[in-house]
N, C-alpha and C positions, 0 to 999 in steps of 0.2 A: 681466570687462568684456560689457555687452550692445553688439551691432553691428548694427544696423538697414542693410537696403540697399534703397533708393529706386530705383525706375525710373520715369520721367517718358515716358507713351506716350500716344499718338492713333491713332483710326482715322480717318485723313483718307480713305478710300473710303466712310464712311459717308455714301450721300445727306445726312441731316442734318447733316452736318457739313460737306460742300458747299455747301450751299445757305447755311449762316451766312456762309462764308467771302465767298459773294456777295454776302450782303447788307451784310454790314460790310468793303468793301473798306478798304486802305489808303487815308490820307488826303491824302498827297501828301507830309508830313512824316516819314513812315516809310519804310521801306525800298520798291524796285519793288514793284508788285504781281504781276507776274510770279512773282517769288520769294518774296514774303509770302504768298501767297494761293493760288497754284499748287499742282497736286496733288503735283509732286515733294518737296516739301517735308515733306508731310504721309502720304506715301505707305506701307501697312500691309502687310508682306510677309512677316509671322509672326515677324520676330526675336526678339520678345519671350518666345517659349516658349525659344529656345535660349538667350537670356540667364538667363529662371527656371531651366531645366537645369542650365545651368554650375554655378549657386550650389548646386544639390541636390547634383550631382556633385561638386564642389571646396571647398565652401567650408561645411562641415557645421557651421562655429561661428557661423552668421549667425543671430541671433535669429529676424528675418521679414523677410518681402520686403514692400515699401509701395511698389503700383503708383497715381501721380499721375496723374488724367485727367479729363477734362471730362465726368462723369457718363457713361462709356463702361464697356464691360467686354470685355477680350479672350473670344473666340467660346469657346474651347478651355480657358479658364482652370480651369473646373470638372473637368476631366480630371484634373487633378492632384489634386483630391483623391478624384474617384470613384475611380481607379485605386490609392489608399494612396501616392504619390508622396511626399506631404507633410499634415501635416493642416489643416484647414479653416483653422485660426485662424493657420496661418504666412504666407499670403499675405492681404493685407488692401488693398482700395480705398480710395482718398483721392481725394475732389473737389478741383478748385479752390475751388470754393465754400468748402471749409473753409479751405484755407492762404492765400484773398484774404480772409477776414472780418474787416472793420472797416477794409481797407483800399481805397484810390482806384482799383482795379483796373478798367476797362472788361471786363463781360462779355457774350458770349462771349470768353475771349482767346486768340489763336493764338501769343503772345510767347513762347519760352522762356526768354529770359533773364528774362521777368518772373517765370515760373515759378520758375525755378531762386532767385531772390534769398527766394521766400518758402518753400523748401521746410522751412525750421529749424522752421515754425511750424505742420506737421503736428501734431493733439492725439496727446501720447503718445509721439512721436518718441525715440529713445533719445538721450543724449547723443553717443555716438559713431555716425557712419554713414556708409555709402558711397554715393554716388551715381553714377546711370548712366542714360545715354542707352538706348533700348531696343535700339540696333543694336549695344551692345558685349555681350561676354560674356568669361568667364572660361576660362582655354585649359589650363589646366594645375592639379593641388593646390597650394591657397595653405594658408598661417596667419593667424592673424588678424595678426601680426606683417609680413605683408605690406600691411597697411593701418594698423597703429597701432604704435606702439612706446612702451612707459611711459605711454600713453595720450594720445600726441601721435600724429597722422597722420604719414605717410611721404610726404614730397613730394620729388618729382622732375621735371626738367626744364632746360631752357637758357636760359639768361640774354641776354638782348637789349636792344640800345639803346632808348631813348624811341622812339615813332615819330615824333615830331618833329624827331629827330636821323638818322634813317634817310637814307640818301641817296635811294632808291626812292621815298618819300613826298615828299621836298623836290623833287625834281624834278615828281614829280605835281602838288604845289599850286602848284611855279610856273607849268606849264602851263596848268593852270586859271584861274591868275590873270592872264596874257596873251592868254587866249582870252577873258576875260569872263565867265568862269562864275564863281561862287561856291564856298564852301567845299565839298567833298565829303560829300554826306548818306547815302551807301551804308554801309552797316551793316559792319564790317572784324571778323574775328574778332582779329586781332593787335590792332586798335585798341581792344576790348573788355577784350582782357588787360591793355593799357598803361592803360585807365581804371581797371580794378580794383585795379593795383598804386599807381596815385596817391592813390585814394581811400583806402587805407590806409596813406598817407603815404610810399610807396615811390616816389619821382620819379627816379631815377637808372637805371631800367631796370626791366625785368618778366621774370617766368618764363614761360617756353611750354610749357605740358604738352600731353601728346599725348593721342590718344582712348582714355581707357581710364576705368574705372572710380575715383572719387575720395573717398578719405578725408576725411570733415569733421566738424568740432565744433558743436553745435548751439548751445553758449554763444556761440562765436567770433562766429555770426552775431548771438546776442541781444544780448550785450554790447555789440556794433559800435552798433547799429541803435536801443539802446536810448538812447545819446546823438546820435543823426543819424536821426531818424525821416524828416527831409525828404530825405534820400538814398533810401529804401526806396520812400517816396510817389511820387516821380520815377521812379525803376526802372520801377513795376508800373504807372505811368499811362498806358504804351502799351499797343496792342491788338497790334501786331506788332511788330516789330525794331525798332529805332530806332538811329542813328551815335552818339548821345548817352549809350546802356547801357551800362554795365560787364559784364564777366563776373562772375558771384558767386564762382567758384569761384577765380579770379583774387586774389579780393577775398578771400574767405577763406584762401588759401596765404599772400597777403602781410601779412596780418594775423599768420598763425600764425609766420612768419619776422620779422618786426621786430617784434611784441609779447610774443612767447613763446619767441622763439628756436629756433624749429624749424630744423634745418639741413637746406639744399638736397642732396639725393640728386642720383646720376645719370638720364636719361632713363630711364623704365620702357619695356622692350620691349612690343612691341605686332607682333600681326600684322593689319596695316593693309592695307585692300583699297578701290579706288575705281575708278569703270568705267572711266576713262581711265589704267590703269596698263599695259595691253597685256602685255609680254612681264613683265612684274614680277609678274604677277598667279600665275603657277606656283610659284614661290618662297613665296612668302605662303602658298599653299594647305597646302603641305607643311610650313611652319610651325604652322599649324592642325593639321594631320593628327598631326604627330608631339609637338604641345604642348611644342614647344620655347621657346617664350616664354609669360609669363603671361598675357596679356592680349589680346583679338582685338575688331575692328571692321571690319564691312563696310557701308560707306555706298552707299545711292542700288539697293539689291537690283536693282528695277525698270528699272534703267538699263543693266545688264549684259545682253550678248547673251545670249538664251535657254538656249544650252548652257552658257554660263558660269556663269550662274545655277545653272541644276540641276545641275550639279556642285558648286558650294557648298553646296547645300540637303543634298545628299546626303553630302558629308564631315561637316557639322553634325550632320546626322539620326545617322551612323555613329555619330560623337564622343560626343553625347549622348542614344543609342540607350537606356540602361537608365535614362534620368531623363525623357524625352520620353513623354507620354501615348501610348498603341498609336493612337489615332485621327488623331495626327500622322503617320502611318506610314501605306504600304499593305499592313504585313504582314509583307514584305520586309526583312530588315536595310539600313539604308543607303540606302533608297528614300523620300524625305518624300513625304507628299500635298501638302505646300507646293509642291513642285515640279513636280508635275503638272500 
């Protein structure tokens, strides 16, 4: 069984990318300008190199890595080839132009939910693929069965009530109505999950998945959208994230559950770090260092205090030292150039 590993990546530090975000701001119907077009969402801290190195180290069964980006290229990508860490054909760049070809997607596009909905259209993509954000990484040795068993994706998470039934949401909506405000237009992670489930015909709740690489089947998307192209066209029509957009991974998961009988397993364990975790950061760093959980995710590297960010870079560089290009280190084991 061929399995491709797909990473969505953007270099938001690129002056051209910054200029385009200023040139094409949100139109008022999309999420707030500071959230949608601000530098934090698109900041690039070299996380993709850890992600690639983790695949080389822990998932040798992966056929190839596909980096989907807006005609950009990670600065140090060629070093993986130059140093013999993988063959030149193992990592492939695919542009937004290719996945949006023939769709009414505005270009340039800064919308992860639109991009994710079109990943299945990557030319030559294998039937079975794993989708990862650039700040995800594999944290321990894995087998293909970590992602697919009997050709079907391994799905895990926690079941949640539909958003309309959650007390917190109902109170918030009531307050908005009392104060004369209209419906909430700010995109919500949980609402996007709920919309994905509803689009798949699952209306009694939805699965909340963690921040880890997601096993997906190309045919699941292809079969669904062949019967509802309007849903795909609407999804990709937004330049920035919108409250009416569904989460494409959620759509796929619920299609697998409702149409293909894929069982729901337990939550997948992740070493997960965010800048606001405070005292909970050291235990998560130890999970990365020890490899006690299979997946890792560090969100918003740039928002951590410099000392903590440097520590995270050192731990990750030490962990993936054998599969990271030497130019991403300073020559001393465990001391990354990205933390310098």
